[in-house]
N, C-alpha and C positions, 0 to 999 in steps of 0.2 A: 415189071420184068425182073426175074430173079437172076442171081449170080451164076447159077448152075441149073441143070435140067429139073432137079427136084426141090430147089430152094424157092421159098416165097419171095416176092418183091420186098425190098426194104425202102422205107422212106428216107429221104435225105434230111438229115438233122443239121440245122445251122445253129451254132451256139449264138445266143443273144447276149450282148454285153450289157450289163447293168452298171449304173454308176457305182463305182467303188466307194466305200466309206472314206470320208476325208482322212488324211493322215493325221496322226496325233503328234508326230514329230518328224523333222526332216533336217538333213545336213547337206550343205553344198561345199564341195572341195575342189581344189585346183586339179585339173586333168594331169595325171602323171606323165602323159606323153609330152605335154608342154614343159614340164620340169625337166624331163630328159633332154629336150631340145636345148634348154638353157644351160644345162651342165655340159652338153656336148659342145655348144658354142663357146663356153668359157674355156674348155680344154683346147679347142682349136685356136682361139685367139692367144692363149698362153703359149702354145707351140709356135705360133707366128711371131710373138714377141721374142721368144728365144731364137728363132731363125733370123730375126732382124737385128740381132745384137750388133752394135756398132752404127746402126742407122737410127739416130735418136728419134726422129719424127715418127717413123714406122713402129719403132719399139714402144714409144709412149702411147700411140694410138692403139696398138694391139693390146698392150698391157691394160690400158684404161677400159677397153671393151671387155677384156677377160674379167676384170674386177667387177664391172657393172653387172654382167651376166651371172657371175658367181654370187653376187649379192642377191639378185632376184631369185636365183635357184635356192640359196640358203633360206630365204623367207618362205618359199614354197615347201621346203623340207621341214622347217621349224614350225610352221603353222599351215598345214595343208587344208584344214577345215576352216573356211573363211566365214561361214554363216550357218548357224543351227537355230531351229525354231521349235517350240513346243507350246502347249496351251498357256503357259505362264509368261512367255516372252522369247527373246532372242539372245543368242550369244554370238558375238562377232569379233573379228580381228580388229584390234585398235593398235596403231603404231606399227612397229616393224613386225612383231610376232606376239604381242600381248593379246589378251582377250578381255572383253567387257560384256557383262550381262545386263540386259535392259528388259524390264517388264513392259508388257504391252501398254500399260498406263503411262509410261515414260515416252512413248513413241507417238508423235503427232500424225505422221503420214508415211506410207510405204507406196512407192510408185516407180514407174519406168520413166527415166529422163531421156528423151530422144532429141538428138541434134543432127541437123543436116548442114553440112558445110563443105564447100569445095568439091561437090560431087560425091561425098561419102556420107554415111549415116553411122552414128554411134549411139549405143544404148547403154545406159547404166541403171542399175537398181539403186534407188535412193531411199535411205531410211533416215527420216528427219525427226530429231528429238526437240527441235526448237533452238537448242544451244549448239548441237553438233549435227553434222550432216555426214552420213556414212555412205560411200559410193562403192559399188561392186560391179565389175564388168562380167561379161559372159565367160571370160578366161578365168576370173576369180571363182566363179560359181560352178564351172564345169558343165554349164547348160545355158541355153539361151535365156536372156534376162526376162523376157516376157513370160517364159514358162516358170521361172522361179517365182515371179510375182503371183502367178496364178496358184501355185502350191502354197505360198505364204498366205494368200487370201483365204484358203480353206482352213487355216489354223488360227489366224488373227481374229480379233473381235470384229464384228460387222462394221462396215463404214470406214475402217482404218486404211484399207488397201485400195488403191485405184488400179483396177485391172484393165489392161489395154484391150481394145476391141479386136485388134489384129496384131499378129506377131510374126 
């Protein structure tokens, strides 16, 4: 059937998705929205500490909360890119905001560590060098952990990455 009286009928063309070429490099960074929440929380707790001047307990609690949130926000701003990978290896955050480069030959295993406890489930990306264990949450990576592991598996040498069957 045509679109108009003199137009021939058109076939419906459905694009077929082909597997994309595996990435050659990838970076995972903290979600900026989460950093904004931390900064906002630090400001709110700082204002509360100022509002509670004279009430030592509330002042200390609010001040401590402001300092902790500001510290986490500072780390997010100083080192937003937590993990990068390319065919030669990975660069990851080490310490507060430092970076460390690891070749794939230095890494023994990359996997998702899942824990179920008290009705909750936590997932961490685990990069194991034998001497050091680097852990990254979905908040650190800005994406679900299982998804990050699948992307890393496309870049890493075969057999190094344990890819979860369900995510």
